[in-house]
N, C-alpha and C positions, 0 to 999 in steps of 0.2 A: 298414300301408299302404306300398306300394312307393315307392321314391325318386321324387321329382317333378322336373320340368324346372327347370333353374337350379341344381340340386345338383351339386356336384363328384362325379364318379364315383369310388367306392371302387376303389383300385388293387388288383391281384391278380396272382399268378403261379400258373398251373395247368398240369397235365400234359396233353399230347396224345400219342397213339401212332399211328405209321404204320409202314410197312415199314422205315424207317430207325431205328426204336426210339422210346424215350420222349424227349420234349423239353419244355422249359418255354416257356410263352407268357405274357408280361407285358403287361397292358393299357397301361400308361404308355409302352411302347415305341412306341406309335402317336401319342402326344401330340406336337404340334408338326409333324406331317407328314400324318396320315390321320385320317379319321373312323372310328368303330367302331360296328358293329351287334352287340349281344349278344342272342341268342335263347336264353332259358332254356326247357328242355323237361323234362317229367316223367321219362320213362324210355325208354331205347333199346328197340327191337324192339316198339314199339306202333304201331298203324296211323296215328294222328293225328300222332305225332312223325315217322314216316316220311314222311307227306304233306308236313308242314312243311319238313323238311330236304331232301327231293327237290325241292320247289318252289323253295326258296332256292338249291340247287345249280345248277338250270337257269338261274338269274338272276344268278349270281355276276359275270358280265361286266358286267351293268348296274350292279351295285353298285361294281365296280372303276372304271367310267366316272364314277361319282359320287364318286370318291376315297375309297372306304370299304372297310374290311376287315370280314368277317362271321365271327362265332364262334358255335357252338352250345354250350351249357353244360348239363350234367345231373349228377346225383349218381352216375351209373354209373361203374364203373372205366374207365380208359383202354383196357383190353383189351377190355371189352365194347363200348365205343364204336367201337373199330377194327373189330371183327367186324360191328357194325351198319352202319358206313359201307361196308365191303366188300360186304356182302350186298345193299345197296340203292344202290350207286353214288353215295353221298353224298360230295360234294367240299368241303363246308363243313368247316373245321377244327372238330373236336369237342374240347371241353376238359372234363376231369374235375374236378368239384367234390365229390370223394368224401367229403371231410371236412365238406362243407356250409357252409363259412365264407363263400363268395362269395354264394350264394343268401341266406344270412342277412343279409349286409351290404347287399344290395339289397332286403331284406324281401320275398322271393318264395319262401318256404319254407312248404309246407303243414305244419300241425301233424299232420294226419291225412288221407290220401287213400286211401280204400278199405282202411283198416287199416294202410297203410304210413306210417310217421312220417318226416318230414324229406325229402320229395320236392319238387323244384323245381316251382313253378307255371309255367304257360306265360306267358312275359313277353317283351317286346321293349323294348330301350333303344337309343337312338341317342345317341352321345357325340361331341361335336365335337372338333376337333383340339386344343382347349385343355383337354380333359378335363371339360367340362360336359355334363350330360345335357340334350339338347334335345328328346327325345321319350321318353315313358314309357307303356307299355301293359302291363297285367296282367289276367288273367282268373282267376276262381275255378273256371270250368268248363274242365277240361282238353281238352274236345272242340272248343273254339273255337280257330281259327287266328288268328295275328296279322293285322291289316289291313296287308298288304304295301304297298298303295298309300300309306298314311299313313307307313309307315317310309321309303319312297322319297322322299316329299314332304319329310320332315324332313331329308333329306340335301341337298336343293337349296338 
């Protein structure tokens, strides 16, 4: 079962890739200053993931206005994620959980999805500036999008 509200969010450092190269993103660097939205998604270059991340990209200013930073996390390589972001004008920073440690620590890793082992479930977590999970949503059906209205409400 995915981590529940009130739980301290497991810290992590993951790679992201953009035109400037590879860089590290550490969750706890937001603690004390910003709220964080984590969107786990199964795989780059799939239609539902594209819909989710394009929707979120178009709303990033709203999330910034709620004093939140948003990250998308999948088990894809940072290089695949960069190509996916470029191809779809995705501006949400995408973080590579290639080793599957973070999805496992949040308990959102499929044992088997269509024959693929260790793919992230579609999930959303809102983490307050103190590092506590204040909203947790996960679906077993990768076709379901997160309830974005609930995610925003958790940031208020």
